[in-house]
C-alpha positions as MATLAB code, in Angstrom:
seq = 'MKERLQKILSARGAASRRKAEELIRAGRVTVNGIPAVLGTAADPETDAIKIDGKPLPGPQKNVYILLHKPRGYVTTLSDEKGRKNVTQLLTGCGCRVYPVGRLDMDSEGLLLLTNDGDFAQKLTHPSKEVDKVYQVRVTGYTPGAQERLARPITLDGYTIAKPGVRLLRVQEDRAMLEVTIHEGRNRQVRRMCAAAGMEVKRLLRVREGKLCLGSLKCGQWRYLTEEEVRTLLTE';
ca = [
      -0.202    0.174    0.165;
       1.259    3.556   -1.082;
       2.152    5.873    1.832;
       3.712    9.613    1.906;
       7.451    9.301    1.807;
       8.145   10.774    4.943;
       5.589    8.944    6.926;
       7.383    5.657    5.384;
      10.575    7.164    6.593;
       9.516    7.915   10.014;
       7.798    4.378   10.724;
      11.233    2.917    9.741;
      12.979    4.891   12.324;
      15.419    6.345    9.323;
      14.236    9.968   10.365;
      11.527   12.075   12.051;
       8.798   13.141   10.053;
      10.315   17.032    9.779;
      13.648   15.357    9.434;
      12.221   13.227    6.297;
      10.967   16.310    4.729;
      14.420   18.042    4.868;
      15.950   14.761    3.675;
      13.554   14.905    0.507;
      14.008   18.405    0.002;
      17.274   18.122   -0.146;
      17.438   14.985   -2.889;
      18.997   12.720   -0.639;
      15.961   10.444   -0.856;
      15.264    8.172   -4.276;
      12.445    5.710   -5.141;
      13.472    3.362   -7.579;
      16.544    5.377   -8.421;
      14.437    8.562   -9.203;
      14.605   11.178   -6.904;
      11.833   12.164   -4.508;
       9.987   15.036   -3.936;
       7.498   16.141   -1.228;
       4.195   14.316   -1.948;
       5.714   11.420   -3.189;
       3.855    8.199   -2.244;
       5.723    4.791   -2.364;
       5.318    1.157   -1.142;
       7.523    0.219    0.994;
       7.271   -3.604    0.208;
       7.523   -3.019   -3.415;
       9.430   -0.051   -4.341;
      13.447    0.439   -3.540;
      13.412    3.335   -1.471;
      17.116    5.093   -0.473;
      18.463    7.603    1.285;
      22.056    8.499    0.194;
      21.984    5.316   -2.084;
      21.501    3.521    0.950;
      18.473    0.921    1.403;
      15.773    1.798    4.012;
      16.200   -0.068    7.423;
      13.718   -2.899    7.369;
      10.271   -2.719    9.643;
      11.208   -2.484   13.183;
       9.243   -2.952   16.307;
       7.821    0.240   17.626;
       9.039    1.672   21.042;
       7.960    3.913   23.773;
      10.462    5.924   26.371;
      10.070    7.744   29.182;
      13.110    9.634   30.114;
      13.775   11.651   33.092;
      15.647   14.552   31.204;
      18.274   16.784   33.212;
      19.693   20.086   32.362;
      22.185   20.808   29.822;
      20.655   18.067   27.045;
      18.839   19.364   23.833;
      16.016   17.740   22.563;
      17.355   18.749   19.196;
      19.167   15.763   17.442;
      20.923   17.716   14.955;
      22.429   20.845   16.868;
      24.581   23.020   15.361;
      26.479   24.005   18.590;
      27.608   20.558   18.996;
      25.638   20.544   22.358;
      24.530   17.258   24.096;
      21.446   15.500   23.107;
      18.938   13.406   24.807;
      19.474   10.450   22.991;
      22.976   10.192   24.377;
      21.374    8.933   27.951;
      19.560    6.260   26.350;
      22.230    3.602   26.562;
      20.575    0.110   25.954;
      17.965    1.221   23.533;
      19.295   -0.371   20.515;
      17.133    1.794   18.157;
      16.863    5.251   17.074;
      14.111    7.127   18.491;
      13.468   10.990   18.526;
      11.535   12.973   21.247;
       8.107   13.741   21.073;
       7.693   17.569   21.533;
      10.230   19.491   23.413;
      11.800   20.470   26.707;
      14.215   23.250   26.316;
      18.097   22.465   27.501;
      18.053   24.216   31.264;
      14.554   22.205   31.848;
      14.223   18.836   33.351;
      11.916   15.939   34.007;
       9.411   14.135   31.732;
      10.073   13.684   28.298;
       8.737   10.901   25.850;
      10.877    9.461   23.026;
       9.628    6.888   20.092;
      10.371    5.506   16.989;
       6.502    5.587   16.052;
       5.995    8.638   13.800;
       2.162    8.188   13.880;
       2.090    8.480   17.887;
       4.126   11.195   18.002;
       2.510   13.180   15.661;
      -1.331   12.420   17.384;
       0.564   13.890   20.570;
       1.760   16.740   19.283;
      -1.009   17.699   17.034;
      -2.535   20.879   17.897;
      -5.994   19.451   18.601;
      -4.119   17.198   20.996;
      -4.630   19.339   24.314;
      -2.867   17.146   26.393;
      -2.036   18.881   30.352;
       1.493   19.004   31.009;
       2.384   19.902   34.776;
       5.380   21.725   35.828;
       6.997   22.197   39.446;
       8.541   25.684   38.826;
      10.534   27.257   41.486;
      11.057   31.160   40.769;
      12.264   33.911   42.504;
      10.610   37.850   42.151;
       7.794   36.445   43.692;
       4.789   38.815   45.315;
       1.821   38.337   46.714;
      -0.925   37.657   43.730;
       1.911   36.542   41.215;
       0.068   33.194   41.038;
      -3.242   35.209   39.820;
      -1.240   37.151   37.041;
       0.701   33.975   35.952;
      -2.921   32.306   35.606;
      -4.046   34.907   33.079;
      -4.236   33.965   29.402;
      -1.356   35.941   27.154;
      -0.415   36.235   23.985;
       2.819   34.347   22.856;
       4.008   34.751   19.349;
       0.448   35.779   18.211;
      -1.017   33.365   20.038;
      -3.187   33.458   23.171;
      -2.406   30.670   25.336;
      -5.348   28.521   27.143;
      -6.074   29.365   30.569;
      -3.124   27.803   32.820;
      -3.576   26.161   36.206;
      -1.533   27.677   38.695;
      -1.227   26.549   42.478;
       1.144   28.039   45.017;
       3.175   24.960   46.606;
       5.549   27.263   49.038;
       6.632   30.602   49.141;
       9.946   32.284   51.143;
      10.331   36.010   50.945;
      10.714   36.285   47.351;
      11.384   32.886   46.302;
       8.340   30.601   45.598;
       7.465   26.887   44.028;
       4.512   27.101   42.032;
       2.986   24.079   40.195;
       1.860   25.131   36.662;
      -0.647   23.179   34.149;
      -0.583   24.154   30.570;
      -2.347   22.911   27.263;
      -0.141   23.794   24.582;
       3.468   23.473   24.202;
       5.043   27.074   23.133;
       8.536   27.656   22.521;
       9.954   28.556   26.232;
       6.219   28.840   27.328;
       6.400   28.609   31.200;
       9.589   30.614   31.353;
       7.714   33.388   29.611;
       4.958   33.138   31.353;
       6.572   34.041   34.338;
       8.507   36.567   33.258;
       5.261   38.146   32.287;
       4.124   38.065   35.644;
       7.411   39.450   36.936;
       9.309   36.219   38.122;
      12.390   34.406   36.822;
      12.396   30.531   36.861;
      15.486   29.098   38.696;
      14.055   25.594   37.815;
      11.749   24.055   35.367;
      10.784   20.380   36.377;
       7.963   18.524   33.979;
       6.276   15.896   36.305;
       3.137   14.950   34.487;
       1.785   14.733   30.857;
      -1.448   13.583   30.769;
      -2.127   10.692   32.892;
       1.018   10.166   32.812;
       3.676   10.719   35.712;
       7.393   11.134   36.059;
       7.096    9.228   39.691;
      10.259    7.882   41.388;
      12.439    7.909   37.980;
      15.662    9.324   38.951;
      17.364   12.281   36.983;
      19.054   10.953   33.694;
      17.264    7.559   33.849;
      14.561    6.042   31.274;
      12.045    3.147   31.211;
      10.076    1.787   28.510;
       6.341    2.479   28.498;
       3.530    0.112   29.129;
       0.981   -0.979   26.484;
      -1.373    0.448   28.858;
       0.306    3.750   29.209;
       0.545    4.035   25.427;
      -2.964    3.275   24.931;
      -3.801    5.979   27.754;
      -1.877    8.597   25.670;
      -3.746    8.042   22.715;
      -7.070    7.968   24.097;
      -6.938   11.208   26.198;
];
């Protein structure tokens, strides 16, 4: 059965869908010896699909991973600055995976990775407003800051959904907040806090949908259970 080429490359673990599109645009992907273009469809069972002249990897088992991301790692797999990326932490995984969504270099906590392009696309689609919960340590706290933080603001021309904010503890101008957001704009929680007059000192994602970070230690990872995968897709 013919499918879009970027979907095939993603399903085979050769590249994420975005990276697959870049490879196609660069003329590095061929189908039966003919350079592919965006929109090309192929049947992986009958067509000879190659990247840089090398055959596409065979079918592989889908893998779903929960990582406790530490600070200092980027979620971009090809970083022009040569910084450490999160896949370097997945010793023993045995296959190529890529992050589902993002978590900036200075942030920590729950990060999903997979080689299943359909799974990644479903979780990151704009219509999939999965709650993401963060523990946020800030300075510059003043009384009422949590109310200011809970107001919807506009980021990059987009008005975010009303976040959930709960004050966990406070000492002078330092505070720990629990922040729940429904989108994933670039550095969203940090920018929200800045707009409310606070500076983020530590940002830890502890939950995504019903999936919790739990007791997983920083830098460690585990496979998701079949039930956890089903739950993420049906939320």
